[in-house]
N, C-alpha and C positions, 0 to 999 in steps of 0.2 A: 405407246407410252410417251408422254411429253418429256422434254428435256428437264423440266422442273421436277417431274415425278421421278425421273432417274436419279437426279441429284439427291432428292430426299431419301430414296431407297439406299443409295450408296453411303450417304452420311449416317443413316441408321446403322448399317452394318459396320462402318468404321467406328462409330461411337461405342458399339457393343463389343469391340475388340475381335470381331469375326475373323478378319484377315490375319491377325497376329496368331490366332489359335488354329489356323487351317492345317488340316492333314489330308492331302489329296492322294488317292490311290488310282493309278492308271496303268492300263495294259494295252497291248496291241495284238491283233490278229491280221496277218498279211497274207493274201492269196496271190498265187502266181502260177502260170502254166510252165511245165517243163517242155522244152522244145529241143530239136536236134540242131546241129550246126548249120543245117540248111533252112532252119526256121519252120519246120513242120512239127506238129504236136507229137510228143513222145508216144511211142507204142509200147514202151516197157512198163512193167509194174512198178509201183512205189518201192524205192530201194529199201531192202530189208535192213540195211545198216542204219537207217533212220528210225527204226523201231516199228512197232505195230501202229497203224493208223487208228485203230480202235482204242488203244490204251495209252498211247504216247502223250505226254504232257507238253512236248516241244513242237513236234512236226506231225501233222496229220494230212488228210486229203479232204477236199471239198466235194464238188459234184463228180468230177472225173478222176480217174486213176492218175492222170498227169497233172491235176490241179492241186498243187501242194498248198498247205496252210501252215504258216509259222505262227506259233502261239507263245506269247511271253507271260510270265507271272505278272502280278501287279507290283508296281514300285512307287515309293513315296517320292523318289527323285526322277525328274524327267531325263537327267543326264544318265542315270543308271539304267533306265528303261532303254534308252537309245543304244547304250553300250551293249546291253544284253541282246537286243534285236540285231545289231551289227554282227556280233559274234555268232549268233544263231545262223545268220545268212552264210557266213564263212564256213561254218560246220557243214551246212547243207551242200555247199559247193565242193567241199573236200570229199564228199561221198557220191557226187553225181557223175563222175567220169567225164564223158564227152558232152553231156547235155548242158544247157544253160537255162536260165529263167527268162521268160518273155517279160521284159520290164515295162509293160504297158497294161492299162485296164482293158482296152479293147483287144480281143484275141488275134492271134496270127491267122493267116489264110487257111481255109479248109477246102479240101476237094469235095467232101460230103460228110454227113453226120456220123457215118459208120467209122470214121477215124477216131471218134471220141468214145473211149471205153469208160463206162460208168464205174465209179470207185467201188472196190470190194473190201469188206471188213471181216471176212471169215464166216464160219458157220455157227457162231453163237446166235441166239435169238436177237440180242441187242445189235450185233453186227448186221444180221440179215434185215432187221428193221430199217437201219440206215440205208442199206442198198435198195430196199423196196421204195423208200421215200424218194430216192433219186430216180428210180425207174418211173415213178409217178411224175416227177418234174419233167423228165424227157418226153413223156406222152402229152403233158399239158402245154409245155412251152418250147419243146425242141432242145436238143443237146447243145447247140451252138450258143444260144443265149445264156445257158448255164455256165459257159466258160469265160464270161466276163469276170474280171478280177478287181478287187478293191482292198481297202484297209478299213478295219473296224477298230474303233477307239473306245475302250472301256474305261469309264470314269465313275468314281465314287468319292464321297467324303467319309472319313471315320465318324463314328457316332459322337466322339468328343468334339468334333468341329461344330456341331449344332448347339453345344452347351451355352454359348454366349447369346443365342437367339431366344432360347426358351428354357425354363427351369426343368421341363420334362420332355426332352427330345425322344418321345416314344415313336414307334413305327408309323403311326398314322400321321404324325408331324412330318417325318421323313418322306413318306409317300407323297404328301401334298407338295413338299418342296421340289421333289424330283419331277412330279407331274407338271408343276408350274414351269420348271426348266425345259421340259420337253416341248411344251406349247411355245415357249419363246425360241427355242432352237429351230422349230419348224417355221416360225414367223420370220426369222432372220437367216434362214439357211441360204438365201440368195448370196450372202456374203461369202460363205465357204465355197459355193459353186463357182463364183468368180475367182477367188484367190487360189483355190486348190484344184479346180476343174482341169483335167489333163487328158481329155478324150474327145477332141474335136473332129476326129476322122476315123473311119473304119474300112477294112477291106470289104469289098462287095459280097464276099461269101458269107459274111456275118448275117446279112439280110436275105439269104437264099430263100426264095419262095415266100417272102414276107412283104406286106405292103408298107410303104414308107414315103416320106416327103423329102428325103435327102437329095442332094445334088451330086452329080457326077464330078469327080476330081481325077483327072488323068483317065487312064483306061480301065483301072481296076478298083478304084476307091470311091467311097461315098462320104460326103461331109456337108456341113452348113458353114457358110463363110465366117460367121461370127459366133460359132458354137463354143461352149466351154466344156461341157461334159455330156456327150451322147450316152455315156453309161447311165446317167440319171434322167435320160429323156424317155419319150414314149417308146423308142426302139431299144431301150436299154433293159436293165434288169428290173422289169416292172410287170405288173398285172392290173389291167384296167378293171377286171372283175372285182378286185378287192376294194375299189372305190365305193361299192355299194354298202360296205360295212360302216362307212361314215365314222371312223374312229377319231375322236376329238381329244382324248387324254384329259378330259375334265374331271374324271372320277375313276378311281382304280377299279371299283366293282363294275362300272359301266364298260370300261376297257376290257376286262376279263369276259364279261357277258358277250361283248361284240366278237371277241376271238372265238369263244365257244360257239356262237351263232355261225361264224364263218366255217368252222369245222363241221357243224351239224346241218348246214343248209346245202342240200344236194344241188349240183349243177348238171343240167341236161347232158351236155357234151361229155362231162366226166363220168356220168352214170352210164352213158353209151359205151365208153371205154371199158368200164367194169372194174371191179376190185381184183378179179382173177383173169389170167390169160387163158388161152385155149387148153393149156395143160393143167389148169387148176392152181397155178402158182400165183401168189399175190404180186400185183404190178402197180398198185397204189394203196396207200394206207386208208384213205377215205375218198368219197366222191363229192365232198364239200368244196366250197370256195377255197378253203385251206385244207390240205391233208393233215397238217399238224401246225402248232403255233409258230414254228420257225419259218413257215412259208409266208408269213406276213412281210411284205417288202415295204419297208419304210425307212426314212432317213435316220430315225432314232427309235430305239425300243427300250422299255423298262425290263430289267432282267433280275433274276434271282437264281443263284447256283444251287444245285442239289444233286443227289445221288443218281447214278445211271438208271434210266427207266422211268424216272419221275416225270410228271407232266408240268411243263413250265407254267401253265395257267393255274394249276393247283398250288404250286409253290408260291406264286405271286399272291394268290388269294389267302393262303394260310400264314405266310411269313412276310409279305410285303416286298417292296422294291429294294434291292441290294445295290444295284449300280445301273448306269445308263450305257447303252451300246450305240455309239454314233457310227452309222454305216455308210453314209454317202460320200466317202472320201476316195478320190481317184489315186492310183499309183502315180507318183511323180517319176517319169522315166529318166530324169537327170540325176536321181539320187539312188545309190545302190540298194538301199533299204526301202525305197519307195516313199519314205518320209524321213525328215531329219529332226534334230533337237529343237530348232526354232519353231518348226511347224507343230511339234508336240506342245510347246508352250503357247502357241497361238490357239490351239484347241482348248487348252486349259483356260485361257483368258475368255474365249468365246463362250464356253460352257458356264464359267463363273458369272459372266455378264447375264446369261440366261437365268442362272440361279437366284441372283440378288435382285433382279428387276421385277417390278410388278407384272403379274401374268393373269389377266382376266380370262374368264372362260371363253372357249372358242365356239362360235356359232357355225351352223351349216354354211352360211354365207362366207364366213372367214375361211372355212376349209377350202371352198372353191377359189377364194382369193389366193391362198397359200399355194394351191396347185397351179393356178395361172401364173404366179410369180416364178415358180420353179420352171415351168415350161418356157417362160420368157428368158430366164437366165441361161438355161442349158442350151437353148437354140440360138439366142441372140445376145448373150451377155457381154460380148466384146464390141457391140455396136456403139457408136458415138452418142446416139440419141435415144437409148432405151429408157423406158419408163416402167415402174412397178406400181401395183395397186397397194395403197395403204389406207385402210378404213374407207374403201370406196373411192378414194381420190387418187388419180393418176399422178405419180410423183417422179421426177427425173432421178435416175439411178445416181447420177453425180451428187445430187443433193443428199440423198439417203446415205451414201457412202461417207460423205463429210461428217454428217451427224453421228453415224454409227462408229466411225473410226475415233472420233473425239471421246465417245463414251468408253470404247475399248481402252484408250490411253489412260483414262481415269481408273479403270479397273486394274490395268497392268501396274500402275503406280501403287495402288493399294496392295496388290499381290507381291510387290517387292518387299513389303514388310514380312510376308510369309517366307519368301525365298527370293533373294536378289537376282535380277536378270530378266524379269518379265518385260519391263519397259524396253530394254535393249533388243530382246527377241522380237517384239512387236514392231519396233522401228526398223529392224533389219528386214522383216518380212514385207512391210509396206513400202519400203524403198526399192524393192525389186523392180527393175525397169520393165521386164516382160512377164506377163502371166504365163504359166506353164503351157496352156492351150495355144497361146500366141507364139511362144517359142517353138513348139512342135511344128506348126504350120510354116513359120518363117524358115526353119532349117530344112524342112522337106522341100519347100519351093526353091530355096537357094541352091540345094544340092541336086534338084531335079530327080528326086527319088519318090517311089511309091510308098504307101504306108508299110507294106510288107518289107521292102528293101530298107527303108529307114528304121523300122522297128527292129529288124535283125541286126543292123549295124550298131544301133544304139545299145541293144541288149548285149551284144558281144563286147562292146566297150566297157559296159558295166561289169560284165562277167570277168573280164581281165583283171579288174580291180579286186573283185571278190575272191578270185582264185589265188591271189597273193596272200597267203595266210601263214607264212613262216613265223614261228615263235608263238602262235596263238594256242591257247590251251582249250581243247575241246573235251576234256575228260568228263566233265559233268554231263555233257550231252551224250557222249558215248555210253556212260553208265546208265543214264535215263533210257536210252534206246534199248539197251540190253534188258533192263528191268521191265520195260513195256512188253517186250517179246515174251519174257517169263510170265508176266501178269496175264497176257493173252492166252498162253498155254494152259494156265491154271484155271481159266474160266470154265465153268460147267458147260460143256457142249450141249446146246439146245435145251438144257435144263429140264429134260424129259418132257417137253411140250412141243406139239406140232406147231409150225410157224403160223398157220392159219389161225389156230387158237390163240397164239401169242399176240397176233395183231388184233384179234377180237378183244382180248383182255386189255391190251393197251388202249384201245378205243373206249372201253368201258370206264376207264379212269377219268375221263373228262366229264 
């Protein structure tokens, strides 16, 4: 989009009073490994005092039993969201005894994959389905890759926010606006990879028995000299097979069809693994490119909440897009919560820029261009002379940053009408002297530490801050944890259905 086109679009939204009538809802999911004081992945089960990982609304687990996920409700205020996230971290620490969180996206060192215990969710069919899905992930990608951690940022506008743009803000209108935002988010994701990327290095055990093009750093680490986010690189939380789906987000029905195709298209190696193990127990949900919808690894996804057991694709088809899930955000190791208030506001501004800007349909050629730009940024984003492709033209990153930052400033100024503080937050973020990825490498080199040594020292430093929680009130989290245990107990065990039949029934819903 040209500078003139952006100005026209911004003025259109300003003239309609869009920013004055904004109501943003945002929430955060933050993942992190529990580790011992020695920096080894925890072998203990998910603490019962945190509640049931199946039914808790605050703290659950992701792939591994030791991979906790902190989940916030949605808030209209960025300040209130951060306060809640901060308190939730302190509550977690109050129940973790001697363990700490590994405050990095790339995991700690591993001896072997057997150290990683897949998360358990009890013997209800819904809990067993979650466990089977994770068994499938282990067989497909290995357990170590699944221990990469990150932050998911959930963003939506209230239905009232659209009123100034159309007389009838129906669901089809909302779908189109969100899809347009997704296309722009992907076009401009290079910006977040540079600003928020914080995984330039990994312990060599992360790539155990895997091919890669990383360079040796010291005796035990692998890196790229100008990398920003290895987590988002080819060696990160990715699946090259999914590229065959060519998901472009041009149309919601086409997106849903592509997801269903991904689930229903069998892959030879996954077929050879089989749905059942040698004992006849399910070990993956399907043999398709995707087991389920959530296996789609992308920087951003359209989402719709629904009751347990419902299929995300069906919910999207029947009810439309409710919110966007921005997924490609690294944990900032210098922040106890992995993200702070200014960065939350930066994400607000970035997504708002994506929402209000013109968003033409994405071609197959542009999909490849977006992928190439991401690869360039994650591998070489801190290089002095890096170029990105824009409509087939190689353009210096410095030039693109100048233009894009100018547009973000204009959006932030407009958002100050909705809630003062956005311009200040953007200015503070952009005035940071060092990028997180740069700071990590500088400190490691200055202290002559390996990634494991540095990661443990930094995580302990952060833990010491989180463990100081005198005077904090955790009563709401304690009550929620107890309620989740009671809710889990009250679930109908297995619902009178064999797990194989339950999986079959679940697959039939797509």
